[in-house]
C-alpha positions as CSV (number, residue, x, y, z in Angstrom):
1,M,205.1,246.2,148.7
2,K,204.5,244.0,146.0
3,I,208.2,243.6,145.1
4,K,209.2,243.1,148.7
5,A,206.8,240.0,148.4
6,Y,208.1,238.7,145.2
7,V,211.7,238.9,146.7
8,E,210.5,236.8,149.9
9,G,209.1,234.4,148.0
10,L,212.1,234.0,146.0
11,K,214.2,233.6,148.9
12,A,212.0,230.7,150.2
13,K,213.0,228.7,147.1
14,S,215.7,226.3,146.4
15,V,218.4,227.0,144.1
16,T,217.4,224.2,141.4
17,E,213.5,226.3,141.6
18,L,215.3,230.0,141.2
19,N,217.3,228.4,138.2
20,E,214.2,227.0,136.8
21,E,212.2,230.3,137.6
22,L,215.2,231.9,135.8
23,V,215.3,230.0,132.4
24,A,211.3,230.5,132.3
25,A,211.7,234.9,132.7
26,K,214.8,234.5,130.2
27,K,212.5,232.7,127.9
28,E,209.4,235.0,128.7
29,L,212.1,237.9,127.8
30,F,212.9,236.6,124.5
31,N,209.2,236.0,123.8
32,L,208.4,239.9,124.7
33,R,211.3,241.1,122.3
34,F,210.3,238.7,119.7
35,Q,206.5,240.5,119.8
36,N,208.2,244.0,120.4
37,A,210.3,243.5,117.1
38,T,207.1,242.4,115.2
39,N,205.0,245.3,116.6
40,Q,202.6,242.4,118.4
41,L,203.5,243.5,121.8
42,E,200.9,246.2,123.4
43,N,202.5,246.6,126.8
44,T,206.2,247.7,126.5
45,S,206.9,248.4,130.2
46,R,206.8,244.6,130.9
47,I,210.0,244.1,129.0
48,K,211.4,246.3,132.0
49,D,209.6,244.4,134.5
50,V,211.0,240.9,133.1
51,R,214.5,242.4,133.2
52,K,214.1,243.6,137.1
53,N,213.0,240.0,137.9
54,I,216.1,238.1,136.4
55,A,217.9,240.7,138.2
56,R,216.2,239.7,141.7
57,I,216.2,236.1,140.8
58,Q,219.9,236.4,140.3
59,T,220.7,238.5,143.1
60,V,218.9,235.9,145.3
61,I,220.9,233.0,143.6
62,A,224.4,234.6,144.5
63,E,223.0,235.6,148.1
64,K,222.4,231.9,148.7
65,A,226.1,230.7,146.9
66,N,227.5,233.3,149.1
67,A,225.5,232.1,152.3
68,A,226.8,228.3,151.4
69,Q,230.5,229.3,151.6
């Protein structure tokens, strides 16, 4: 249920907002990977969650691009 609400929130945003959120998620993933490499990351499942969120954002961007054509 939580994921559906997140995706609906993504669909309500514009493409520029989605691109900004995508950049922020990629930065977060980089930081998580860096923390994991230096053994500072306690919750390693967060990497998986962020990767899935990046995929969700990219999917919504692709849907919007296809709808515009």
